[in-house]
C-alpha positions in Angstrom: 0.3 0.2 -0.2 1.4 3.6 -0.9 2.1 6.5 1.6 -0.8 8.5 2.1 0.9 11.7 2.4 3.1 11.6 -0.9 2.3 14.3 -3.7 3.9 13.8 -7.4 3.8 17.6 -9.0 4.3 17.0 -13.0 4.1 20.8 -14.1 7.6 22.3 -16.0 7.0 26.1 -14.7 9.3 26.2 -11.9 8.4 29.4 -10.1 4.9 27.2 -10.1 6.5 24.5 -8.7 8.2 26.4 -6.1 5.5 27.7 -5.1 3.4 24.8 -4.5 6.1 22.1 -3.1 6.5 25.5 -0.2 2.4 25.1 0.4 2.3 21.2 0.7 5.5 20.3 2.4 3.6 21.2 5.9 1.7 18.4 5.3 2.6 16.0 2.3 6.0 14.4 1.1 6.3 16.3 -2.5 8.0 15.6 -5.5 8.5 17.3 -8.9 8.8 16.0 -12.0 9.7 18.6 -15.0 9.1 16.4 -17.9 7.1 12.8 -18.7 9.8 10.7 -18.7 10.8 11.7 -15.4 7.0 11.4 -13.9 6.4 7.9 -15.3 9.7 7.1 -13.9 8.7 9.4 -10.3 5.4 7.7 -9.9 7.3 4.4 -10.1 9.5 4.7 -7.3 8.1 7.4 -5.2 4.6 5.8 -5.2 2.7 8.4 -4.4 -1.1 8.6 -3.3 -1.8 12.1 -6.0 0.0 13.0 -8.7 -1.1 17.0 -9.9 -0.9 16.6 -13.3 -0.6 20.3 -16.1 -3.0 18.8 -19.4 0.2 20.7 -21.0 3.9 19.8 -20.8 5.7 21.4 -22.8 3.3 23.0 -25.3 2.4 18.6 -25.3 -1.4 17.7 -24.1 -0.6 14.8 -21.0 -4.2 13.4 -22.0 -2.3 10.1 -23.7 0.6 10.2 -20.9 -2.6 9.5 -18.3 -4.3 7.0 -19.8 -0.7 5.2 -20.7 -0.5 5.9 -16.5 -3.3 3.2 -15.9 -1.3 0.1 -16.9 0.8 0.8 -14.0 0.3 -2.2 -11.2 0.1 0.6 -8.5 -2.7 3.1 -9.8 -5.3 1.7 -8.5 -3.7 3.1 -5.8 -2.8 7.1 -6.6 -5.1 9.7 -7.8 -4.8 12.4 -10.5 -5.6 15.8 -10.5 -5.4 18.0 -13.7 -4.0 21.3 -13.6 -5.6 23.6 -16.7 -5.6 27.1 -17.6 -9.2 26.1 -19.8 -12.4 26.6 -17.5 -14.5 25.9 -19.9 -17.3 22.8 -19.8 -15.3 20.4 -22.3 -12.3 21.0 -20.6 -13.6 19.1 -17.7 -15.7 16.6 -19.5 -12.8 15.5 -21.6 -10.6 15.5 -17.7 -13.9 13.1 -16.2 -13.8 10.7 -19.3 -10.2 9.8 -18.7 -10.5 9.1 -15.5 -9.5 11.7 -13.9 -10.1 12.0 -9.9 -10.5 16.7 -9.9 -9.4 19.3 -11.4 -7.8 22.7 -10.7 -8.4 25.8 -12.8 -5.6 28.8 -12.4 -4.8 30.8 -10.7 -6.3 29.0 -6.9 -5.2 29.5 -3.6 -3.8 27.2 -1.2 -7.5 27.3 0.7 -8.8 25.5 -2.4 -5.8 23.3 -3.5 -6.1 21.8 0.3 -9.5 21.3 1.2 -9.9 18.7 -2.7 -7.1 17.1 -1.6 -8.3 16.4 2.4 -11.5 14.9 -0.2 -9.3 13.2 -2.5 -7.2 12.0 0.6 -10.8 10.6 2.1 -11.9 8.9 -1.2 -9.0 7.6 -1.6 -9.0 6.0 1.7 -12.7 5.0 1.4 -11.6 3.3 -1.8 -9.3 1.3 -0.2 -10.9 0.0 2.4 -13.8 -0.9 0.2 -10.9 -2.9 -1.8 -9.7 -4.8 1.1 -13.4 -6.0 2.0 -13.8 -6.5 -1.8 -10.6 -8.7 -1.3 -11.9 -10.3 1.8 -14.9 -11.1 0.6 -14.0 -12.9 -2.5 -11.7 -14.7 -0.4 -14.3 -16.0 2.5 -16.5 -16.9 -0.7 -13.8 -18.7 -2.5 -13.8 -21.0 1.2 -17.5 -21.2 1.3 -17.8 -22.2 -1.8 -14.7 -24.6 -1.7 -16.2 -25.8 1.4 -20.6 -26.1 0.1 -18.6 -27.9 -2.3 -16.6 -30.3 0.4 -20.0 -31.1 1.6 -21.9 -31.9 -1.7 -18.9 -34.9 -1.8 -20.1 -35.6 1.9 -24.0 -35.8 0.2 -23.4 -37.3 -2.3 -21.7 -40.5 -0.8 -24.1 -40.8 1.7 -26.9 -40.9 -1.1 -24.8 -43.7 -3.5 -24.1 -45.9 0.1 -27.9 -46.1 0.7 -28.0 -48.2 -2.9 -25.2 -50.2 -1.9 -26.4 -54.4 -0.7 -22.9 -55.8 -0.6 -19.4 -55.0 0.2 -17.8 -55.0 -3.0 -20.4 -51.7 -3.3 -19.3 -50.3 -0.4 -15.5 -50.2 -2.2 -17.2 -48.3 -5.4 -18.7 -45.6 -3.2 -15.7 -45.1 -0.5 -13.2 -44.5 -3.6 -15.4 -42.3 -5.9 -15.1 -40.2 -2.6 -11.6 -40.1 -2.6 -11.0 -40.4 -6.0 -13.3 -36.7 -6.2 -10.2 -35.0 -4.6 -7.7 -36.9 -5.9 -6.7 -39.0 -3.4 -5.3 -42.3 -3.2 -6.5 -45.0 -0.7 -7.3 -48.0 0.8 -9.7 -49.4 3.1 -10.4 -52.7 4.7 -13.6 -54.3 5.8 -14.1 -57.0 8.5 -17.3 -59.3 8.3 -16.6 -63.3 8.8 -13.1 -62.9 6.5 -11.2 -59.1 5.9 -11.9 -58.1 2.3 -9.6 -55.4 1.5 -9.3 -53.3 -1.9 -7.4 -50.6 -3.2 -8.6 -47.4 -5.4 -5.5 -48.0 -7.8 -4.6 -51.2 -7.9 -7.7 -52.9 -6.6 -5.6 -55.0 -4.5 -4.0 -54.0 -1.1 -0.1 -56.1 -0.6 0.8 -58.0 3.0 2.6 -55.3 4.5 0.0 -53.0 4.3 -2.5 -55.5 5.2 -0.8 -56.0 8.8 -0.4 -52.0 9.0 -4.4 -51.8 9.2 -4.2 -54.5 11.5 -1.3 -52.4 13.9 -3.2 -49.0 13.6 -6.9 -50.8 14.3 -6.5 -50.0 17.9 -4.3 -45.9 17.5 -7.6 -44.2 17.4 -10.5 -43.2 15.4 -8.1 -41.2 13.3 -4.0 -41.1 12.9 -1.5 -39.6 10.9 2.1 -41.0 10.1 3.9 -39.0 7.5 1.8 -38.1 4.5 -0.6 -41.1 5.7 -4.0 -40.8 7.1 -5.9 -43.8 8.5 -9.6 -44.1 9.7 -10.7 -46.0 12.0 -14.2 -47.9 13.0 -15.4 -51.3 14.5 -15.3 -53.0 11.8 -14.3 -50.6 8.9 -10.9 -48.3 8.0 -10.2 -46.1 5.7 -6.6 -45.5 4.3 -5.1 -42.2 2.3 -1.6 -42.9 0.9 -1.2 -38.9 -0.6 -1.4 -36.2 1.7 -1.6 -32.5 0.5 1.4 -30.1 1.4 -1.0 -28.3 2.8 -2.4 -28.4 6.6 -5.4 -27.0 5.3 -6.6 -29.4 3.5 -5.4 -32.0 5.9 -8.0 -30.8 8.2 -10.4 -30.6 5.7 -10.0 -33.8 4.7 -9.9 -34.9 8.5 -13.0 -33.5 8.6 -14.8 -35.6 5.9 -13.3 -38.4 6.1 -14.2 -38.8 9.5 -17.6 -38.6 8.9 -17.5 -41.0 5.3 -15.5 -43.7 7.6 -18.5 -43.3 10.2 -21.2 -43.6 7.6 -19.3 -46.5 5.8 -19.6 -48.5 9.5 -22.9 -47.8 9.7 -23.8 -49.0 6.9 -21.8 -52.3 6.8 -23.7 -52.7 9.7 -27.0 -53.0 7.8 -25.6 -54.9 5.4 -25.4 -57.7 8.0 -27.9 -57.4 9.6 -30.0 -57.9 6.4 -28.1 -60.8 5.1 -28.6 -61.9 8.7 -32.0 -61.2 8.2 -32.1 -63.4 4.7 -30.5 -66.5 6.5 -33.4 -66.3 9.3 -36.0 -65.9 6.5 -34.6 -68.9 4.6 -34.1 -71.0 7.9 -38.5 -69.6 8.3 -38.8 -71.1 4.8 -36.8 -74.5 4.8 -38.6 -75.4 8.2 -41.9 -74.9 6.7 -41.2 -76.7 3.8 -39.5 -79.2 6.6 -43.7 -79.3 8.8 -45.0 -79.9 5.2 -43.4 -82.4 3.7 -43.6 -84.1 7.7 -47.9 -83.2 7.3 -47.2 -85.6 4.1 -45.7 -88.2 5.3 -48.3 -88.3 8.2 -51.3 -88.7 6.1 -49.6 -91.7 4.7 -48.2 -93.2 7.9 -51.8 -92.1 9.7 -54.1 -93.6 6.6 -51.5 -96.4 6.6 -51.6 -97.3 10.8 -55.6 -96.9 10.2 -56.3 -99.3 7.6 -54.1 -102.0 9.2 -55.7 -101.4 12.7 -59.1 -101.2 12.0 -58.6 -104.4 10.0 -56.3 -106.5 12.8 -59.2 -104.7 15.3 -62.1 -106.5 13.4 -60.3 -109.4 13.2 -59.6 -110.2 16.9 -63.0 -109.4 17.9 -64.0 -113.1 17.5 -61.0 -115.2 19.4 -60.9 -112.5 22.5 -64.7 -113.2 23.7 -65.5 -109.9 24.1 -69.3 -109.0 25.1 -70.8 -106.4 22.8 -70.5 -104.0 24.6 -66.8 -103.9 25.3 -66.1 -104.2 21.4 -68.3 -100.9 21.6 -66.2 -99.1 24.1 -62.9 -100.6 22.6 -63.7 -99.4 19.3 -64.9 -96.1 21.0 -61.2 -96.0 22.4 -59.5 -96.2 19.0 -61.5 -93.5 17.4 -61.1 -90.7 20.4 -56.9 -92.0 20.1 -57.0 -91.3 16.0 -59.0 -87.8 17.0 -56.5 -86.7 18.6 -53.5 -87.6 15.9 -55.6 -85.3 13.7 -55.9 -83.2 16.0 -52.0 -83.2 15.9 -52.0 -82.9 12.1 -54.3 -79.6 12.8 -51.7 -77.9 15.0 -49.2 -79.0 12.6 -51.4 -78.1 9.3 -51.5 -74.0 11.4 -47.7 -73.8 12.3 -47.0 -74.6 8.9 -49.4 -71.7 7.7 -48.2 -69.4 10.3 -44.5 -70.1 9.2 -45.5 -69.1 5.8 -47.3 -66.3 6.3 -44.2 -64.7 8.7 -41.9 -65.7 5.7 -44.3 -63.8 3.0 -44.8 -61.0 5.6 -41.0 -60.2 6.1 -40.2 -60.9 2.4 -42.7 -57.8 1.4 -41.5 -55.0 3.7 -39.4 -52.6 2.9 -37.0 -53.9 5.9 -35.7 -56.9 3.8 -33.0 -55.8 0.7 -32.4 -58.9 -1.9 -29.0 -58.0 -2.6 -28.0 -56.8 -5.9 -24.6 -57.5 -7.7 -24.9 -54.8 -9.7 -22.2 -52.3 -8.6 -23.3 -48.7 -8.4 -23.4 -46.2 -10.8 -22.5 -42.8 -10.7 -25.0 -40.2 -10.0 -26.0 -38.4 -13.7 -27.0 -35.4 -11.7 -23.5 -34.7 -11.3 -22.4 -33.0 -7.6 -25.3 -32.6 -5.7 -26.4 -28.7 -5.5 -26.5 -27.3 -1.9 -28.8 -24.5 -2.6 
């Protein structure tokens, strides 16, 4: 930023310049240039905040020179005041059109000069303040948009995660999230056996598998070198190419702490789904076995009933029973057969209950049949948060 008390006077009239220097030196550090080449060098090195520029220098218009000043890197930091003897409106409009901040018409007194310079001082201070605020706002906006994009990445991850139905789909979804930030990652899912995946090679070498085991108890997040591991009970994600920017590393920590938590929750959900599927299959098999046993019971009961009736009837003539005793024995036999029929009915009811239970579970949203298809990238692209 330039010093707010520096003035450069571009004027060939030596007497006028001496008078101006004497008047302005009380409040400003004043330098004088008598030609345009010297003026340009002085402006670049001295970096004033106000340039008093005669509209004609050595009988040559300085308008083109002023237009050339706009190419300077420090142009936004200084204001130009044209000094002219022309009192016409056209002269003022011309100065306004090329971008001058003020016009002083000779002759002018010291009070008018200092009053206008004070106004320009205030204008430049306010201008610099606005520029700084604008830059800060742009920087904040850029950071906010980056964070919004990262939050969109997390939302996209969880949306894709909801479609996963087996472990291989989990790895595909996690690596979508790591590839979005150009991160090389590997992961493990610990089930009845450990499942390892790598975002580039597909397979994880033995030493890296050992690292997963060794760092499993090192806490939720553990950094070593340019690597960062996120641990959960049954899952872990290893980032293998952390950036050097600590701010980005912090953002990666925040994002993938959510990612591994979601990964763990989804894995547990898949496990529950698989267990429920196994239970449903077991119930269905049990219902089939009950049905088979009922059919066997029918065949055996029919065969036993026929044989027993025949043997009972054949035995009456040599048992020497009275008529009443024969009736009582027949009634007792029929009572036993009826109890067998009731038992058959109970088995049939049990079969019906099991079949109804399987039907209810299979037709509720709590049970999802796993698909072997890999979840596809959402065609709509990133999630919009606004």
